[in-house]
N, C-alpha and C positions, 0 to 999 in steps of 0.2 A: 562454248568458244576454244576454240585450235591454236596452239601457241604456233606463235613464228619460228620458223628454223631455218639452217639449210646444213648441206653434208658438206664437210671436207673428209679429205684421200691421204694415206699417212704417204709419205717416202720411202729410201732406202735406209734399211734398220731396224725396220718391224718386222722384215722376214724372218720365219721359222717353218722348218719339216712340219709338215703336218695342219699347217695353220689352217686349209679348207677343211681336214676332221668334223668338227663338231659339226659340217650343215649333212655329212651323210648324204645318202644319195637325192637333196634336193634336186628335181630341175633344170630351176636356174644355172643352179652354181655347174650342174655337168654338161649345158648347154654351150656353158661361157668357159668353161677348160677345153670341149670340144672344139670351139671356135679356134678359140687362140691355139692349139693343138694343131691345124689346118693352116692358119695362117705362119706357122714358124717352125713347121714340119719336121715336128718334134709332137713327143708325150709328155704333155706341158705340167698333165695330174701326178702321173707319175714323179717326176722332179720335184713337186710341192710337196707329195706323200709320202715320198722314202728319201728324197735328199740326194749325197748325204748335204750336211750342214753347211761342210767346203763348196758344194756348188752351188746349191742355195745363195753362197756371199762373191759367187763372182761375179761381179758388174752386170757382163753380159747376161744373167739369166737374173738377178736378184729387178733389175730394171721391170721385165717383163713380168712375171710373174709377181711382185706388188700390183703390177696394173689389172694382171687377172685378178689375182684376191679381191682387190679392192673393187672392180663391176659385179663379178661372183655376189659382191655382198649387197650390192648395189640394185643386183636384176632381183634379188633375191628380197628385199623390201619390198621392192614395187611389187613383185607377184603377188605377196601376200599381202596386198593392199594397202599397203605403204600409203600413205600422202607426200604429195611433190614438193620439195625445201624449194624454198621463196630463191635463196642462192644459190651459188656452190665453190669450193677453193681446194687448191691442192697446195701439200708442201714440198718444192720442188718437182719433184718426175710425177707425186699425186699428181700435178695440174692437168697430165696427162688422162688421167682418171678419170678429174672433172669433165673434161674439156671431149671426154666419152659418153657420161654421163648426160652431157648437152648435147647430143645429139649432131655434133659438129665436127668427131671423126669416129668412124665403126671401131670396133674392136679388132677385126680387122687390118684393117690400114692401124691400127695404134701401137700393135704387138711389133711388127717386124720395125717403126721407125722406132720405139725406145731402146728395141736392141742395136739400131744399127748407134740411136744415141748414148747406146752405154760403150757401146763397142771403140768409137772415135773419143770416148772421153779417156779410155782408158789407154788408146793408142796415144793420145794428145803430150801425156806424161806418163815416162818409164816409171812403174813401180818401184818405191825407196826413194824417186824423186821428189815428190809432191807429198805433202802431210795436209794435215786439219787437226784441230783442237778447239774442245769447247770452255768456252772463259766463263766462271761460276762468278756471283756476288759482285758484281762489276756491271753498269749501268754501257749500254752502246759508244756512246759517245767517248768516253776515256778506251774505250776497247778499238775504239776507231784512230785516236791520237796515241795507243801507245803501239798498234801497226805499223804510223807514219815513221816514230819514234826508231822502233827494230830496221825499218827498212832504212830510214837513211844512216846508220849503221854500215852497210856495206858499199864498196865503192858501184858506184851507178853501173859499169859495165861488167859486173858480178853476175846478174841474173837475175842475183834473188827479191823472192818479191812474198810481199807477207799481209794479206786485205782481209775486213770484217766481213763475212760474205752468207751467213742465216743471221739473221735477227729474231731468234726464238722466241724468248718472252722478255721483258726488260730489265732482267738480271740473268739472261743465258747468252750468249755473243757467239758462233763457230766462226773459227778463221782458218785462213789457207795459203796455200801456196809453196814452195819451193821448203824443202825440210828446215834448211838451216832459216830461211828466214821466220818459219813458224815456232822454232825452237827459242830462235834469239826475244820474240815478243813472249812466249810463256813465261820465260826467264823477266824480261821486263816488266808485264802485267801481274804478275804474283810480287814482283816487289813494290809494285804502286797501288796494290791491296788486294787485288783480285784474291778469293777464295780458293777457286783452284783452277788451273788448266791442266784439262781431260786430254789427251791425245785419241784421237779417236782411230779406230781399228778398219782406215777405207786404203782403198787400193789409187785413189787420187784425189789434187785437191779442187773440188767440186765446188764450182759456182765464182772461181778467181779467176782473172784473166789468162792466167796459163790455160784454158780452153776452147781459149779462142779458136786456136785450128775442130776441135769437134766443133765448136758451132757454126763454121765455116761449111765444114759436111753435111752435119741437119739441116742447116738454110737450103742446100742445094736438092735432098730429099726431099724437104718442106714444099719447096717450089712447083712438084710435078704433085702433089697430093688436094685432090680437091677438098673444099673443108662446105660444111653446111652454117648457115647462120644457127647460136647457140638460141635453144630451148627455153633454156633456165639459165639466165645470167651467172660468168663466170668473173670470180675477182681474180685479177692473173698476180703474179709473184713481181714480176721486176717494175711495173707502174703501180701496183694497188689499183688499178683500171676495169673495165668490163668492157670489151669489145665486143662489137657486130662484125665488124668486116674482117671478111679470111683474110684479105692481106695484113691488116694487121694483128692477128692471131698470131700468124705463121712469124712476123720479125717481133712478137714480145718473147715467144717460142724459143728465135733463131738467138735473143740478148738476155731468156734466162738461162744458158745451157753458161755463160760469162759472165751472169751478174749475180746480184746479191738477193737471198730470198726473204724476203718484207713480211712476214709471215706476223709481227704485231700490227702490223697495221692493215695487215686481213681481215685479221680476225677482228679489230676495230672496222672497218668497213662495213663488214656483215653486221657490226653493232648499229651503227649507221645508217642498214637495210631496216630494222626494226627489229633483228631476230634477237630470242632471248634464250634460244637452246641451237647450242651445236654439237651436230652431231658426227662422232670420226668412224666411216665406212671404210671396212677393212681390220687388218690384224693389226693387235695391240692398243693400244690408247695412251700414247709418245701427245699428242693432239690432244685430247681431250684432255689433259694434265695439263697443258700449256696455256689452254681455254683459260682455267681457274685464273693462272700466273696471270695472264694478260688483264683477265678482268673480271673481279672477284661476282660479278652483276652477272656474266653469264653462264646459265649452263651446260658441259660439257660433258659428253657420254658417249661411250664407242659400240658399236654395233658388227658386232662378227662371227656371229653364230644365231642358231635358231633364238638361246635364247635370253641375248641382247638388245635379237629384232623384237623379240616381244615383251621386253620391257623399254624401249625407246618408243614402241607402238603406244604402250600403256600411259607411257607419260606425255607423251606430245597430244593425244586426246581432249 
């Protein structure tokens, strides 16, 4: 009896120079890199293989390369006879990988779209004005309350903002907003008992209301893009819902850009569909680790090279 499993796709932060080297010259990976290079008009394989790290870390590069690396692993899995998951999800940017895997978007459509999304996000808030921080060892409700308290210490006309934006696991919530807003929230949350408040090395306050101008540009781009009905259900970040209607998918992607990533609930929704194993498809193993912390009954496994592909196939057989 084969196990019921879902595939999930990582977001920004799991990228590294050479992250596809483990695949060698795998045809599915080579084909994926070629498609993405054609769509973006540049040598994506070289960027991933050679870096430098600073180039890979630029948001406008990170978002497309993470999409490409995730889809390369997905296609390799399918090419090697890996079974089809019962559902898909992606963390933040990873939702675009999930939609490509579900054949809602082609890779040729998605690569320029996520580059546009990244550029719009970077333009929305100048570097240094926004910030993000991970709050560890505190439940989400306390973090939300702390953000509201921090925001309340500023004059409403100041434009200072801080919000809870990524609900990653029961004791890890990421906050985002203006630098002063995030600094104030970190100070108050640490005083209220958070174990740690770690500033994140990001160039924009992703998923906060400050991203609304970026979302508007993304909505305009999405309006012109033909979307197919998903072949595999995708649980989205913003509503923790499965949508089949193209306009509903567009709207969810638009709102996701300036709304929170409800990852804890996404994983719970996958479990509610009967899933016992969650495969993190793409570089890193951040989501595999979060899976265990969200629900110890679930098995989280990474799939990012031929060795982990073989292990995953054996595990799910």
